[in-house]
Phi, psi and omega in degrees: 000120185248021184259132177239144171248119181260120187232165173222156171214151182291149176300133168292240168292324173218158177299331174299325176295320173300316179297321181298318183296313179295322176299320178303305188283342186243335185233328188284339181243338188225008175039064177267330185203162170259124196245142169218142175292147183241108194268119174249121182294169172289100184267160179282125176291316179072195185266162183300316178309310175301317183297315176300314178291325182293323174313310179291316177299320178287337171295318180297315181288327168308309185292321181293312184294320174309316179301321177290320178296317186292321185299313184296314181302309188294317178299319172303319173295328179291320186288323180279045193318312191268356182219064178297331178300335184278351190292321183297327181291336180278334178280079182241162171239128185040045174076006181232162181291164189301313187297318182299312189293320184290309181292344177248028191305133169224139182296139180273095188293317186296320183288314187235078183294129185286355171286344178282156174295155171309318181294322177296313180306313187292334177285323178301316183298315181299314178302313178302311182297324184287324175303313177306307189302317181293310179305316180300312180308315185294303184302309184304313177306307183301313178296311192292325181294316180295319182291324181294309175311312177302315186295319179297315174298324183286334183286321175302326178268010174223182176090193185292152178301333182293332194237331195286164169301140180259355190308323184264014180247315186264162181238160185296325181296347184279350185250151163271110185248151178057037176258130183291333185247334189251152178212148178260130177256154171249135180234135181262123185232129181299144182304331177290345183249019178308308187302313179304314185299316179300324182282325191254337191307326181294331182261000180307320174209174175279157179074028176265137177285125183303151174050032180255008178274154182208137178280119181266327191189141171227156166244195184299329190255327184211179187230145178267120179243140170263151178212142185250138177209174176285147188305315186295350185258007184301311183296321184290320182295312184298319185298307184292327177294314175310315185297334177243042168055035166258132185260114174278128180279134172284087186224138178229127185291120174221108190298321182295318178298318181290326178300304180303321173299321182290316182298321177298318177294313178301321181295309183301319180295322182291310179304321172309305184295324181294315187285331188303308179303303171316316179292320175292324176296315176305313182302311184297319179289324187276331172299310178300319181295317184294316183294317175300321180295315182304315179297322178289340167298308184301321177297320175302316185297314182296322183295310182294318188282332177293316179288326180285337182271308190267349178074179176262156359290168187294123182200086184209160180238120177272133176226144186256119183244133176249108187284148174283129192303324183283347185240025184296320184295317177298322182296316176302317178292324174294320181293323183300306180303324183288326186238008184295338181289345178290333179203098188299335182290340188277118171258172182286119179236127175253133184288351178269357175270140181264103183246119182306140176082352190253127175251109181268088190290317184254305174191179187300154182244129178230161180298343179249160176293131185218126173224145177260140172238124184246116188275355182270093197266341182263133178252084175291131178268097178281000000 
């Protein structure tokens, strides 16, 4: 279960008491969740007006940074195409797995100095996430172009004999070259029609060189035959061949062109390998940065919302619950009983319930401060 509930409740006589009460209600008797204290430092409160405005801004920032985290994670999965099982081991925050990072969360004083105002801290995070988002777009675009070009070339070298590149199939000696009168054509013949080809190819038009056909290559469905004829008979030969389901390939042997294609494929393949390592490293580092920023936004939101709801002086306990999947409904009920006195107007509302006339614009509302953190960031298309 990678879903966490980040909640806060006002300190009773002490914050420790609030924590003990929660532990007693949720873990000691009924194993509803695994809980950790979520340490938020003494941040600068500022004015009430600023807090109200910041509450809305942080909600938008939360959504944006979560989308950046998911984009980086998903692109990591796309890049590690053959080893998606390894994706999870690369999605770390500060060198540890995401669950460990969240459950042992400590505010990063160096990145987000608490002497700064809450607005400044949120702007630092916003700039950082925007930078990661822009860099990801640029890097992904460059790598995807490279990958796309390579796939197009690979596709040309595979598939049916009717469409695939013939550069790695034919050799110079298969052709009559530099002749003013003669030309070698390449014809794709279904396997079931080999006998008919041998019987008829010399008579498909005048001026076909007798006994000049040769099977050069075959796949599961057909074979590639060469045949030599006079240049002036090309159109007539193509027309007659088409009538009996033999496909003449438009192909001219050009050593330089074929060499250039092979070199291009080698170059693209080398470039892709060269870019792969640095790209994966960049994704690892920036996934970690984005995820850490996202959890700090959750911390900011809990702080701001707790001050707005519970008032000053700042006195609340932030707590991280990892619900037991089977008991989520029961856990909601226990939390409601525990904290309903904080806000008599708050009923248990589940965002998945369809209540006519009720618009749950942001998310479900509870008498305690609540934000969900879902560490399942990958939408694998199985």
